Backbone atoms as SQL, in Angstrom:
CREATE TABLE atoms (id INTEGER PRIMARY KEY, chain TEXT, resi INTEGER, resn TEXT, atom TEXT, x REAL, y REAL, z REAL);
INSERT INTO atoms VALUES
  (1, 'A', 1, 'MET', 'N', 88.284, -26.325, -100.805),
  (2, 'A', 1, 'MET', 'CA', 87.776, -26.740, -99.527),
  (3, 'A', 1, 'MET', 'C', 87.783, -25.589, -98.533),
  (4, 'A', 2, 'LYS', 'N', 88.785, -24.754, -98.654),
  (5, 'A', 2, 'LYS', 'CA', 88.919, -23.630, -97.746),
  (6, 'A', 2, 'LYS', 'C', 87.727, -22.681, -97.891),
  (7, 'A', 3, 'ASN', 'N', 87.304, -22.461, -99.082),
  (8, 'A', 3, 'ASN', 'CA', 86.177, -21.592, -99.361),
  (9, 'A', 3, 'ASN', 'C', 84.885, -22.159, -98.764),
  (10, 'A', 4, 'PHE', 'N', 84.745, -23.470, -98.820),
  (11, 'A', 4, 'PHE', 'CA', 83.566, -24.141, -98.266),
  (12, 'A', 4, 'PHE', 'C', 83.522, -23.996, -96.743),
  (13, 'A', 5, 'ARG', 'N', 84.682, -24.138, -96.093),
  (14, 'A', 5, 'ARG', 'CA', 84.757, -23.996, -94.628),
  (15, 'A', 5, 'ARG', 'C', 84.416, -22.565, -94.209),
  (16, 'A', 6, 'GLU', 'N', 84.938, -21.592, -94.905),
  (17, 'A', 6, 'GLU', 'CA', 84.649, -20.186, -94.575),
  (18, 'A', 6, 'GLU', 'C', 83.155, -19.900, -94.762),
  (19, 'A', 7, 'HIS', 'N', 82.623, -20.445, -95.826),
  (20, 'A', 7, 'HIS', 'CA', 81.201, -20.252, -96.080),
  (21, 'A', 7, 'HIS', 'C', 80.368, -20.944, -94.996),
  (22, 'A', 8, 'ASN', 'N', 80.762, -22.142, -94.605),
  (23, 'A', 8, 'ASN', 'CA', 80.067, -22.899, -93.570),
  (24, 'A', 8, 'ASN', 'C', 80.172, -22.186, -92.209),
  (25, 'A', 9, 'GLU', 'N', 81.344, -21.647, -91.892),
  (26, 'A', 9, 'GLU', 'CA', 81.526, -20.914, -90.627),
  (27, 'A', 9, 'GLU', 'C', 80.698, -19.635, -90.619),
  (28, 'A', 10, 'SER', 'N', 80.640, -18.941, -91.724),
  (29, 'A', 10, 'SER', 'CA', 79.829, -17.721, -91.783),
  (30, 'A', 10, 'SER', 'C', 78.351, -18.052, -91.653),
  (31, 'A', 11, 'GLN', 'N', 77.949, -19.209, -92.193),
  (32, 'A', 11, 'GLN', 'CA', 76.555, -19.655, -92.035),
  (33, 'A', 11, 'GLN', 'C', 76.277, -19.949, -90.565),
  (34, 'A', 12, 'ASN', 'N', 77.210, -20.597, -89.860),
  (35, 'A', 12, 'ASN', 'CA', 77.034, -20.901, -88.441),
  (36, 'A', 12, 'ASN', 'C', 76.941, -19.624, -87.606),
  (37, 'A', 13, 'VAL', 'N', 77.750, -18.642, -87.930),
  (38, 'A', 13, 'VAL', 'CA', 77.717, -17.358, -87.214),
  (39, 'A', 13, 'VAL', 'C', 76.373, -16.685, -87.434),
  (40, 'A', 14, 'LYS', 'N', 75.860, -16.722, -88.658),
  (41, 'A', 14, 'LYS', 'CA', 74.558, -16.123, -88.955),
  (42, 'A', 14, 'LYS', 'C', 73.452, -16.840, -88.198),
  (43, 'A', 15, 'VAL', 'N', 73.517, -18.183, -88.154),
  (44, 'A', 15, 'VAL', 'CA', 72.499, -18.950, -87.448),
  (45, 'A', 15, 'VAL', 'C', 72.582, -18.668, -85.954),
  (46, 'A', 16, 'ASN', 'N', 73.796, -18.613, -85.407),
  (47, 'A', 16, 'ASN', 'CA', 73.956, -18.312, -83.978),
  (48, 'A', 16, 'ASN', 'C', 73.448, -16.909, -83.649),
  (49, 'A', 17, 'THR', 'N', 73.702, -15.969, -84.519),
  (50, 'A', 17, 'THR', 'CA', 73.236, -14.600, -84.315),
  (51, 'A', 17, 'THR', 'C', 71.719, -14.555, -84.366),
  (52, 'A', 18, 'LYS', 'N', 71.128, -15.266, -85.300),
  (53, 'A', 18, 'LYS', 'CA', 69.661, -15.304, -85.401),
  (54, 'A', 18, 'LYS', 'C', 69.062, -15.941, -84.154),
  (55, 'A', 19, 'LYS', 'N', 69.664, -17.042, -83.689),
  (56, 'A', 19, 'LYS', 'CA', 69.170, -17.704, -82.474),
  (57, 'A', 19, 'LYS', 'C', 69.284, -16.778, -81.269),
  (58, 'A', 20, 'LEU', 'N', 70.406, -16.086, -81.191),
  (59, 'A', 20, 'LEU', 'CA', 70.618, -15.157, -80.075),
  (60, 'A', 20, 'LEU', 'C', 69.595, -14.027, -80.100),
  (61, 'A', 21, 'LEU', 'N', 69.330, -13.498, -81.284),
  (62, 'A', 21, 'LEU', 'CA', 68.340, -12.422, -81.405),
  (63, 'A', 21, 'LEU', 'C', 66.938, -12.921, -81.061),
  (64, 'A', 22, 'ILE', 'N', 66.611, -14.130, -81.476),
  (65, 'A', 22, 'ILE', 'CA', 65.299, -14.696, -81.141),
  (66, 'A', 22, 'ILE', 'C', 65.174, -14.873, -79.638),
  (67, 'A', 23, 'ILE', 'N', 66.224, -15.407, -79.011),
  (68, 'A', 23, 'ILE', 'CA', 66.205, -15.597, -77.552),
  (69, 'A', 23, 'ILE', 'C', 66.085, -14.255, -76.834),
  (70, 'A', 24, 'LEU', 'N', 66.834, -13.248, -77.296),
  (71, 'A', 24, 'LEU', 'CA', 66.748, -11.911, -76.672),
  (72, 'A', 24, 'LEU', 'C', 65.353, -11.312, -76.837),
  (73, 'A', 25, 'ASN', 'N', 64.732, -11.497, -77.989),
  (74, 'A', 25, 'ASN', 'CA', 63.369, -10.991, -78.202),
  (75, 'A', 25, 'ASN', 'C', 62.375, -11.674, -77.273),
  (76, 'A', 26, 'ILE', 'N', 62.522, -12.993, -77.115),
  (77, 'A', 26, 'ILE', 'CA', 61.622, -13.730, -76.225),
  (78, 'A', 26, 'ILE', 'C', 61.812, -13.264, -74.786),
  (79, 'A', 27, 'VAL', 'N', 63.065, -13.090, -74.360),
  (80, 'A', 27, 'VAL', 'CA', 63.340, -12.620, -72.995),
  (81, 'A', 27, 'VAL', 'C', 62.768, -11.214, -72.793),
  (82, 'A', 28, 'ALA', 'N', 62.950, -10.340, -73.776),
  (83, 'A', 28, 'ALA', 'CA', 62.417, -8.976, -73.664),
  (84, 'A', 28, 'ALA', 'C', 60.896, -8.989, -73.588),
  (85, 'A', 29, 'LEU', 'N', 60.258, -9.852, -74.363),
  (86, 'A', 29, 'LEU', 'CA', 58.801, -9.965, -74.325),
  (87, 'A', 29, 'LEU', 'C', 58.333, -10.473, -72.966),
  (88, 'A', 30, 'LEU', 'N', 59.014, -11.454, -72.421),
  (89, 'A', 30, 'LEU', 'CA', 58.648, -11.982, -71.098),
  (90, 'A', 30, 'LEU', 'C', 58.824, -10.919, -70.007),
  (91, 'A', 31, 'VAL', 'N', 59.914, -10.169, -70.077),
  (92, 'A', 31, 'VAL', 'CA', 60.136, -9.095, -69.102),
  (93, 'A', 31, 'VAL', 'C', 59.026, -8.060, -69.215),
  (94, 'A', 32, 'TYR', 'N', 58.639, -7.713, -70.433),
  (95, 'A', 32, 'TYR', 'CA', 57.562, -6.744, -70.644),
  (96, 'A', 32, 'TYR', 'C', 56.251, -7.245, -70.054),
  (97, 'A', 33, 'VAL', 'N', 55.908, -8.493, -70.293),
  (98, 'A', 33, 'VAL', 'CA', 54.660, -9.059, -69.779),
  (99, 'A', 33, 'VAL', 'C', 54.669, -9.081, -68.254),
  (100, 'A', 34, 'VAL', 'N', 55.787, -9.493, -67.663),
  (101, 'A', 34, 'VAL', 'CA', 55.879, -9.538, -66.199),
  (102, 'A', 34, 'VAL', 'C', 55.753, -8.135, -65.613),
  (103, 'A', 35, 'LEU', 'N', 56.407, -7.164, -66.215),
  (104, 'A', 35, 'LEU', 'CA', 56.295, -5.776, -65.728),
  (105, 'A', 35, 'LEU', 'C', 54.865, -5.266, -65.836),
  (106, 'A', 36, 'GLN', 'N', 54.186, -5.580, -66.919),
  (107, 'A', 36, 'GLN', 'CA', 52.788, -5.154, -67.066),
  (108, 'A', 36, 'GLN', 'C', 51.917, -5.761, -65.981),
  (109, 'A', 37, 'ILE', 'N', 52.141, -7.029, -65.660),
  (110, 'A', 37, 'ILE', 'CA', 51.346, -7.683, -64.616),
  (111, 'A', 37, 'ILE', 'C', 51.619, -7.042, -63.261),
  (112, 'A', 38, 'VAL', 'N', 52.885, -6.776, -62.968),
  (113, 'A', 38, 'VAL', 'CA', 53.236, -6.161, -61.680),
  (114, 'A', 38, 'VAL', 'C', 52.631, -4.768, -61.573),
  (115, 'A', 39, 'ILE', 'N', 52.743, -3.969, -62.617),
  (116, 'A', 39, 'ILE', 'CA', 52.203, -2.598, -62.588),
  (117, 'A', 39, 'ILE', 'C', 50.686, -2.626, -62.459),
  (118, 'A', 40, 'THR', 'N', 50.035, -3.495, -63.198),
  (119, 'A', 40, 'THR', 'CA', 48.575, -3.590, -63.134),
  (120, 'A', 40, 'THR', 'C', 48.114, -4.032, -61.748),
  (121, 'A', 41, 'ALA', 'N', 48.817, -4.978, -61.157),
  (122, 'A', 41, 'ALA', 'CA', 48.441, -5.458, -59.817),
  (123, 'A', 41, 'ALA', 'C', 48.615, -4.362, -58.784),
  (124, 'A', 42, 'SER', 'N', 49.701, -3.620, -58.848),
  (125, 'A', 42, 'SER', 'CA', 49.923, -2.562, -57.849),
  (126, 'A', 42, 'SER', 'C', 48.958, -1.403, -58.057),
  (127, 'A', 43, 'THR', 'N', 48.635, -1.080, -59.297),
  (128, 'A', 43, 'THR', 'CA', 47.689, -0.004, -59.562),
  (129, 'A', 43, 'THR', 'C', 46.280, -0.416, -59.141),
  (130, 'A', 44, 'GLY', 'N', 45.928, -1.668, -59.342),
  (131, 'A', 44, 'GLY', 'CA', 44.615, -2.153, -58.931),
  (132, 'A', 44, 'GLY', 'C', 44.416, -2.021, -57.431),
  (133, 'A', 45, 'ASN', 'N', 45.446, -2.243, -56.660),
  (134, 'A', 45, 'ASN', 'CA', 45.346, -2.093, -55.213),
  (135, 'A', 45, 'ASN', 'C', 45.229, -0.635, -54.806),
  (136, 'A', 46, 'MET', 'N', 45.802, 0.256, -55.591),
  (137, 'A', 46, 'MET', 'CA', 45.771, 1.682, -55.254),
  (138, 'A', 46, 'MET', 'C', 44.472, 2.350, -55.673),
  (139, 'A', 47, 'SER', 'N', 43.689, 1.725, -56.528),
  (140, 'A', 47, 'SER', 'CA', 42.482, 2.381, -57.022),
  (141, 'A', 47, 'SER', 'C', 41.493, 2.651, -55.895),
  (142, 'A', 48, 'ARG', 'N', 41.413, 1.772, -54.910),
  (143, 'A', 48, 'ARG', 'CA', 40.521, 2.031, -53.765),
  (144, 'A', 48, 'ARG', 'C', 40.989, 3.249, -52.993),
  (145, 'A', 49, 'GLU', 'N', 42.291, 3.338, -52.783),
  (146, 'A', 49, 'GLU', 'CA', 42.833, 4.497, -52.058),
  (147, 'A', 49, 'GLU', 'C', 42.591, 5.779, -52.837),
  (148, 'A', 50, 'ILE', 'N', 42.769, 5.722, -54.149),
  (149, 'A', 50, 'ILE', 'CA', 42.558, 6.910, -54.983),
  (150, 'A', 50, 'ILE', 'C', 41.090, 7.330, -54.928),
  (151, 'A', 51, 'ASP', 'N', 40.172, 6.377, -55.015),
  (152, 'A', 51, 'ASP', 'CA', 38.744, 6.691, -54.923),
  (153, 'A', 51, 'ASP', 'C', 38.410, 7.308, -53.570),
  (154, 'A', 52, 'PHE', 'N', 38.964, 6.758, -52.497),
  (155, 'A', 52, 'PHE', 'CA', 38.718, 7.301, -51.163),
  (156, 'A', 52, 'PHE', 'C', 39.230, 8.732, -51.065),
  (157, 'A', 53, 'ILE', 'N', 40.421, 8.985, -51.595),
  (158, 'A', 53, 'ILE', 'CA', 41.000, 10.334, -51.541),
  (159, 'A', 53, 'ILE', 'C', 40.154, 11.304, -52.361),
  (160, 'A', 54, 'ARG', 'N', 39.652, 10.868, -53.512),
  (161, 'A', 54, 'ARG', 'CA', 38.805, 11.751, -54.335),
  (162, 'A', 54, 'ARG', 'C', 37.496, 12.082, -53.617),
  (163, 'A', 55, 'ARG', 'N', 36.878, 11.067, -52.983),
  (164, 'A', 55, 'ARG', 'CA', 35.639, 11.331, -52.232),
  (165, 'A', 55, 'ARG', 'C', 35.904, 12.284, -51.067),
  (166, 'A', 56, 'GLU', 'N', 37.007, 12.073, -50.375),
  (167, 'A', 56, 'GLU', 'CA', 37.364, 12.943, -49.250),
  (168, 'A', 56, 'GLU', 'C', 37.626, 14.369, -49.727),
  (169, 'A', 57, 'LYS', 'N', 38.286, 14.504, -50.864),
  (170, 'A', 57, 'LYS', 'CA', 38.560, 15.820, -51.445),
  (171, 'A', 57, 'LYS', 'C', 37.250, 16.535, -51.793),
  (172, 'A', 58, 'ALA', 'N', 36.305, 15.822, -52.400),
  (173, 'A', 58, 'ALA', 'CA', 35.012, 16.414, -52.751),
  (174, 'A', 58, 'ALA', 'C', 34.253, 16.828, -51.493),
  (175, 'A', 59, 'ARG', 'N', 34.289, 15.993, -50.449),
  (176, 'A', 59, 'ARG', 'CA', 33.611, 16.326, -49.192),
  (177, 'A', 59, 'ARG', 'C', 34.231, 17.575, -48.564),
  (178, 'A', 60, 'LEU', 'N', 35.546, 17.654, -48.570),
  (179, 'A', 60, 'LEU', 'CA', 36.224, 18.815, -47.992),
  (180, 'A', 60, 'LEU', 'C', 35.935, 20.084, -48.790),
  (181, 'A', 61, 'ARG', 'N', 35.814, 19.960, -50.114),
  (182, 'A', 61, 'ARG', 'CA', 35.467, 21.137, -50.929),
  (183, 'A', 61, 'ARG', 'C', 34.067, 21.638, -50.586),
  (184, 'A', 62, 'ARG', 'N', 33.109, 20.695, -50.445),
  (185, 'A', 62, 'ARG', 'CA', 31.744, 21.112, -50.074),
  (186, 'A', 62, 'ARG', 'C', 31.746, 21.775, -48.707),
  (187, 'A', 63, 'GLU', 'N', 32.454, 21.192, -47.772),
  (188, 'A', 63, 'GLU', 'CA', 32.523, 21.769, -46.424),
  (189, 'A', 63, 'GLU', 'C', 33.181, 23.143, -46.462),
  (190, 'A', 64, 'ASN', 'N', 34.212, 23.289, -47.272),
  (191, 'A', 64, 'ASN', 'CA', 34.901, 24.567, -47.394),
  (192, 'A', 64, 'ASN', 'C', 33.973, 25.629, -47.982),
  (193, 'A', 65, 'GLU', 'N', 33.203, 25.275, -49.009),
  (194, 'A', 65, 'GLU', 'CA', 32.252, 26.220, -49.599),
  (195, 'A', 65, 'GLU', 'C', 31.190, 26.637, -48.575),
  (196, 'A', 66, 'PHE', 'N', 30.714, 25.673, -47.804),
  (197, 'A', 66, 'PHE', 'CA', 29.719, 25.989, -46.780),
  (198, 'A', 66, 'PHE', 'C', 30.308, 26.949, -45.752),
  (199, 'A', 67, 'LEU', 'N', 31.535, 26.686, -45.311),
  (200, 'A', 67, 'LEU', 'CA', 32.167, 27.558, -44.319),
  (201, 'A', 67, 'LEU', 'C', 32.426, 28.952, -44.888),
  (202, 'A', 68, 'LYS', 'N', 32.798, 29.035, -46.158),
  (203, 'A', 68, 'LYS', 'CA', 32.991, 30.345, -46.787),
  (204, 'A', 68, 'LYS', 'C', 31.681, 31.133, -46.804),
  (205, 'A', 69, 'SER', 'N', 30.586, 30.459, -47.130),
  (206, 'A', 69, 'SER', 'CA', 29.294, 31.152, -47.172),
  (207, 'A', 69, 'SER', 'C', 28.883, 31.599, -45.771),
  (208, 'A', 70, 'GLU', 'N', 29.164, 30.780, -44.767),
  (209, 'A', 70, 'GLU', 'CA', 28.849, 31.172, -43.385),
  (210, 'A', 70, 'GLU', 'C', 29.677, 32.384, -42.976),
  (211, 'A', 71, 'ILE', 'N', 30.931, 32.426, -43.354),
  (212, 'A', 71, 'ILE', 'CA', 31.783, 33.572, -43.031),
  (213, 'A', 71, 'ILE', 'C', 31.266, 34.821, -43.724),
  (214, 'A', 72, 'GLN', 'N', 30.873, 34.700, -44.997),
  (215, 'A', 72, 'GLN', 'CA', 30.335, 35.854, -45.716),
  (216, 'A', 72, 'GLN', 'C', 29.038, 36.344, -45.084),
  (217, 'A', 73, 'LYS', 'N', 28.205, 35.409, -44.627),
  (218, 'A', 73, 'LYS', 'CA', 26.955, 35.784, -43.976),
  (219, 'A', 73, 'LYS', 'C', 27.236, 36.551, -42.684),
  (220, 'A', 74, 'GLU', 'N', 28.179, 36.044, -41.894),
  (221, 'A', 74, 'GLU', 'CA', 28.535, 36.727, -40.645),
  (222, 'A', 74, 'GLU', 'C', 29.124, 38.102, -40.919),
  (223, 'A', 75, 'ASN', 'N', 29.969, 38.212, -41.942),
  (224, 'A', 75, 'ASN', 'CA', 30.556, 39.514, -42.278),
  (225, 'A', 75, 'ASN', 'C', 29.482, 40.509, -42.691),
  (226, 'A', 76, 'SER', 'N', 28.501, 40.065, -43.464),
  (227, 'A', 76, 'SER', 'CA', 27.452, 40.980, -43.883),
  (228, 'A', 76, 'SER', 'C', 26.603, 41.413, -42.692),
  (229, 'A', 77, 'LEU', 'N', 26.371, 40.512, -41.741),
  (230, 'A', 77, 'LEU', 'CA', 25.622, 40.887, -40.536),
  (231, 'A', 77, 'LEU', 'C', 26.410, 41.871, -39.686),
  (232, 'A', 78, 'VAL', 'N', 27.721, 41.672, -39.600),
  (233, 'A', 78, 'VAL', 'CA', 28.553, 42.584, -38.813),
  (234, 'A', 78, 'VAL', 'C', 28.474, 43.996, -39.382),
  (235, 'A', 79, 'TYR', 'N', 28.452, 44.130, -40.690),
  (236, 'A', 79, 'TYR', 'CA', 28.363, 45.458, -41.302),
  (237, 'A', 79, 'TYR', 'C', 26.937, 46.002, -41.272),
  (238, 'A', 80, 'ALA', 'N', 25.947, 45.122, -41.311),
  (239, 'A', 80, 'ALA', 'CA', 24.559, 45.576, -41.381),
  (240, 'A', 80, 'ALA', 'C', 24.026, 46.006, -40.018),
  (241, 'A', 81, 'LEU', 'N', 24.403, 45.351, -38.944),
  (242, 'A', 81, 'LEU', 'CA', 23.854, 45.678, -37.622),
  (243, 'A', 81, 'LEU', 'C', 24.131, 47.114, -37.189),
  (244, 'A', 82, 'PRO', 'N', 25.331, 47.625, -37.365),
  (245, 'A', 82, 'PRO', 'CA', 25.525, 49.043, -36.997),
  (246, 'A', 82, 'PRO', 'C', 24.649, 49.996, -37.816),
  (247, 'A', 83, 'LEU', 'N', 24.385, 49.661, -39.093),
  (248, 'A', 83, 'LEU', 'CA', 23.523, 50.509, -39.916),
  (249, 'A', 83, 'LEU', 'C', 22.087, 50.472, -39.422),
  (250, 'A', 84, 'VAL', 'N', 21.631, 49.309, -38.983),
  (251, 'A', 84, 'VAL', 'CA', 20.269, 49.195, -38.448),
  (252, 'A', 84, 'VAL', 'C', 20.132, 50.077, -37.225),
  (253, 'A', 85, 'GLU', 'N', 21.102, 50.042, -36.344),
  (254, 'A', 85, 'GLU', 'CA', 21.040, 50.855, -35.126),
  (255, 'A', 85, 'GLU', 'C', 21.205, 52.342, -35.445),
  (256, 'A', 86, 'LYS', 'N', 22.102, 52.669, -36.361),
  (257, 'A', 86, 'LYS', 'CA', 22.386, 54.068, -36.678),
  (258, 'A', 86, 'LYS', 'C', 21.182, 54.758, -37.313),
  (259, 'A', 87, 'TYR', 'N', 20.526, 54.099, -38.262),
  (260, 'A', 87, 'TYR', 'CA', 19.415, 54.717, -38.978),
  (261, 'A', 87, 'TYR', 'C', 18.053, 54.266, -38.457),
  (262, 'A', 88, 'LYS', 'N', 18.040, 53.491, -37.385),
  (263, 'A', 88, 'LYS', 'CA', 16.813, 53.010, -36.751),
  (264, 'A', 88, 'LYS', 'C', 15.899, 52.331, -37.778),
  (265, 'A', 89, 'LEU', 'N', 16.477, 51.379, -38.483),
  (266, 'A', 89, 'LEU', 'CA', 15.727, 50.639, -39.499),
  (267, 'A', 89, 'LEU', 'C', 14.847, 49.593, -38.832),
  (268, 'A', 90, 'GLU', 'N', 13.693, 49.301, -39.475),
  (269, 'A', 90, 'GLU', 'CA', 12.774, 48.296, -38.954),
  (270, 'A', 90, 'GLU', 'C', 12.641, 47.154, -39.948),
  (271, 'A', 91, 'LYS', 'N', 12.403, 45.994, -39.429),
  (272, 'A', 91, 'LYS', 'CA', 12.219, 44.827, -40.282),
  (273, 'A', 91, 'LYS', 'C', 10.805, 44.838, -40.824),
  (274, 'A', 92, 'GLN', 'N', 10.674, 44.677, -42.132),
  (275, 'A', 92, 'GLN', 'CA', 9.359, 44.645, -42.749),
  (276, 'A', 92, 'GLN', 'C', 9.266, 43.450, -43.682),
  (277, 'A', 93, 'ILE', 'N', 8.041, 43.021, -43.896),
  (278, 'A', 93, 'ILE', 'CA', 7.800, 41.909, -44.809),
  (279, 'A', 93, 'ILE', 'C', 7.691, 42.476, -46.216),
  (280, 'A', 94, 'PRO', 'N', 8.449, 41.967, -47.160),
  (281, 'A', 94, 'PRO', 'CA', 8.381, 42.500, -48.522),
  (282, 'A', 94, 'PRO', 'C', 7.066, 42.118, -49.195),
  (283, 'A', 95, 'ILE', 'N', 6.595, 42.988, -50.066),
  (284, 'A', 95, 'ILE', 'CA', 5.371, 42.748, -50.819),
  (285, 'A', 95, 'ILE', 'C', 5.769, 42.244, -52.202),
  (286, 'A', 96, 'VAL', 'N', 5.204, 41.114, -52.580),
  (287, 'A', 96, 'VAL', 'CA', 5.524, 40.516, -53.873),
  (288, 'A', 96, 'VAL', 'C', 4.290, 40.603, -54.765),
  (289, 'A', 97, 'ILE', 'N', 4.461, 41.175, -55.933),
  (290, 'A', 97, 'ILE', 'CA', 3.363, 41.261, -56.892),
  (291, 'A', 97, 'ILE', 'C', 3.571, 40.159, -57.919),
  (292, 'A', 98, 'GLU', 'N', 2.534, 39.330, -58.065),
  (293, 'A', 98, 'GLU', 'CA', 2.631, 38.230, -59.013),
  (294, 'A', 98, 'GLU', 'C', 1.670, 38.467, -60.163),
  (295, 'A', 99, 'VAL', 'N', 2.130, 38.218, -61.373),
  (296, 'A', 99, 'VAL', 'CA', 1.298, 38.319, -62.558),
  (297, 'A', 99, 'VAL', 'C', 1.070, 36.894, -63.052),
  (298, 'A', 100, 'TYR', 'N', -0.210, 36.489, -63.068),
  (299, 'A', 100, 'TYR', 'CA', -0.512, 35.112, -63.421),
  (300, 'A', 100, 'TYR', 'C', -0.706, 34.911, -64.908),
  (301, 'A', 101, 'ASP', 'N', -1.260, 35.890, -65.571),
  (302, 'A', 101, 'ASP', 'CA', -1.546, 35.726, -66.993),
  (303, 'A', 101, 'ASP', 'C', -0.587, 36.606, -67.788),
  (304, 'A', 102, 'HIS', 'N', 0.565, 36.055, -68.124),
  (305, 'A', 102, 'HIS', 'CA', 1.599, 36.823, -68.812),
  (306, 'A', 102, 'HIS', 'C', 1.192, 37.175, -70.237),
  (307, 'A', 103, 'ASP', 'N', 0.416, 36.317, -70.871),
  (308, 'A', 103, 'ASP', 'CA', 0.030, 36.573, -72.252),
  (309, 'A', 103, 'ASP', 'C', -0.883, 37.794, -72.348),
  (310, 'A', 104, 'ILE', 'N', -1.845, 37.895, -71.454),
  (311, 'A', 104, 'ILE', 'CA', -2.758, 39.043, -71.477),
  (312, 'A', 104, 'ILE', 'C', -1.984, 40.318, -71.183),
  (313, 'A', 105, 'PHE', 'N', -1.072, 40.244, -70.246),
  (314, 'A', 105, 'PHE', 'CA', -0.287, 41.407, -69.890),
  (315, 'A', 105, 'PHE', 'C', 0.543, 41.879, -71.094),
  (316, 'A', 106, 'SER', 'N', 1.158, 40.954, -71.790),
  (317, 'A', 106, 'SER', 'CA', 1.998, 41.343, -72.933),
  (318, 'A', 106, 'SER', 'C', 1.111, 41.825, -74.092),
  (319, 'A', 107, 'MET', 'N', -0.095, 41.262, -74.257),
  (320, 'A', 107, 'MET', 'CA', -0.976, 41.725, -75.328),
  (321, 'A', 107, 'MET', 'C', -1.469, 43.127, -75.044),
  (322, 'A', 108, 'ASN', 'N', -1.725, 43.436, -73.779),
  (323, 'A', 108, 'ASN', 'CA', -2.180, 44.776, -73.435),
  (324, 'A', 108, 'ASN', 'C', -1.072, 45.789, -73.712),
  (325, 'A', 109, 'ASN', 'N', 0.144, 45.434, -73.455),
  (326, 'A', 109, 'ASN', 'CA', 1.254, 46.367, -73.668),
  (327, 'A', 109, 'ASN', 'C', 1.539, 46.596, -75.143),
  (328, 'A', 110, 'THR', 'N', 1.334, 45.596, -75.963),
  (329, 'A', 110, 'THR', 'CA', 1.630, 45.753, -77.387),
  (330, 'A', 110, 'THR', 'C', 0.534, 46.517, -78.123),
  (331, 'A', 111, 'SER', 'N', -0.691, 46.497, -77.609),
  (332, 'A', 111, 'SER', 'CA', -1.779, 47.162, -78.304),
  (333, 'A', 111, 'SER', 'C', -1.736, 48.675, -78.088),
  (334, 'A', 112, 'GLN', 'N', -1.003, 49.101, -77.125),
  (335, 'A', 112, 'GLN', 'CA', -0.982, 50.561, -76.861),
  (336, 'A', 112, 'GLN', 'C', -0.081, 51.287, -77.782);
């Protein structure tokens, strides 16, 4: 009889341990699901702010590039104006030569 009681008690301990592990797994799963919902909800609210910050960053980069080009233009004028006065340079309209028939031009060059 003693052997039967020990065997029965060990069976009860195993069943209690299994029940405890099942309950702990269910609790861990519920905690995981709740955390995922909380994180997703908070991130969803931040996505508008993140989009706004990205648009603002892109706008500021474009403005910065424009200002850099304006500064470079002013710097080149500052260096160019004294040269114009020193060498008495005059403004002239550039002459542009356009070739309309590229094939004829290239055929003439290859035949020579």
